[in-house]
Structure formats: structure tokens, C-alpha cells
C-alpha positions as CSV (number, residue, x, y, z in Angstrom):
1,M,0.0,0.0,0.0
2,K,1.5,3.3,-1.0
3,P,1.2,6.5,1.2
4,R,-1.7,8.8,0.6
5,L,-3.3,11.8,2.2
6,S,-5.8,11.1,5.0
7,R,-9.1,12.7,4.1
8,E,-10.3,12.4,7.7
9,K,-7.3,14.2,9.1
10,M,-7.5,16.9,6.5
11,M,-11.2,17.5,7.3
12,E,-10.1,17.9,11.0
13,L,-7.5,20.4,9.9
14,M,-10.0,22.3,7.8
15,Q,-12.4,22.4,10.8
16,K,-9.7,23.6,13.2
17,Y,-8.1,26.3,11.0
18,C,-11.0,27.4,8.8
19,N,-14.2,26.5,10.8
20,G,-15.1,23.9,8.1
21,N,-15.1,26.4,5.3
22,Y,-14.0,24.8,2.0
23,N,-13.4,28.2,0.3
24,R,-11.2,29.5,3.1
25,F,-9.3,26.2,3.4
26,G,-8.8,26.0,-0.4
27,K,-7.3,29.5,-0.3
28,E,-5.1,28.6,2.6
29,L,-3.8,25.6,0.7
30,G,-3.6,27.4,-2.6
31,V,-5.8,24.9,-4.4
32,D,-9.1,25.3,-6.3
33,T,-12.1,24.9,-3.9
34,A,-13.8,22.4,-6.2
35,H,-10.7,20.3,-6.3
36,L,-10.4,20.3,-2.5
37,Y,-14.1,19.5,-2.1
38,R,-13.9,16.6,-4.6
39,F,-10.9,15.2,-2.8
40,L,-12.4,15.4,0.7
41,K,-15.7,14.0,-0.3
42,T,-14.7,11.2,-2.7
43,G,-10.9,10.8,-2.4
44,I,-10.4,11.7,-6.1
45,G,-7.6,14.3,-6.8
46,G,-5.2,13.9,-3.9
47,G,-2.1,14.0,-6.1
48,K,1.1,16.0,-6.0
49,K,-0.5,19.5,-6.0
50,M,-2.6,18.6,-2.9
51,I,0.3,17.0,-1.1
52,F,2.7,19.9,-1.8
53,S,0.0,22.4,-0.8
54,L,-0.6,20.6,2.4
55,M,3.2,20.4,3.2
56,E,3.5,24.2,2.7
57,F,0.4,24.9,4.9
58,C,1.9,22.7,7.6
59,E,5.2,24.4,7.4
60,R,3.6,27.8,7.7
61,N,1.6,26.7,10.7
62,K,4.4,24.7,12.4
63,L,2.7,21.3,11.9
64,D,4.1,18.0,10.9
65,Y,2.7,17.1,7.5
66,K,3.5,13.4,8.2
67,N,0.5,13.3,10.5
68,Y,-1.8,13.8,7.5
69,I,-0.3,11.0,5.4
70,E,-1.5,7.4,5.8
71,M,1.1,4.7,5.3
């Protein structure tokens, strides 16, 4: 099984930092809101852009991005 982003933990992150607001969280990550919504609801679209955006967000907020990746 290869590593992938944890949708559940990203939802928790969105809830904590953006009060569950997809638009705000998308802007914080620097990804399109529709892309973020599709990934969080269905798991489709969690590729490189989403991973690198999450890593940058975690770096800015002093978080460990490894906590949001399932092994």
C-alpha cells in the first residue's frame, strides 16, 4: 500500500483552522475549492498538488505534515 493523504485528518485540519469552510481552506492551501471538495468527499484528486500544498500549509503553521499521510 502506498502512502496517501488522510481525508479524515484533512477534514479535521479544515475544521480547526477554517471552521469547516471549504473556500477558506482552499485559499489557505492554494488549491481550487472544487478540487479540494472533490478530494475530501470522494478521495479523487489527492495528487502532487494537494500533497505539496498541504506540506506548505503545515510548514507555515508549524505542523508535521507526516501526521496527515496514511502509510
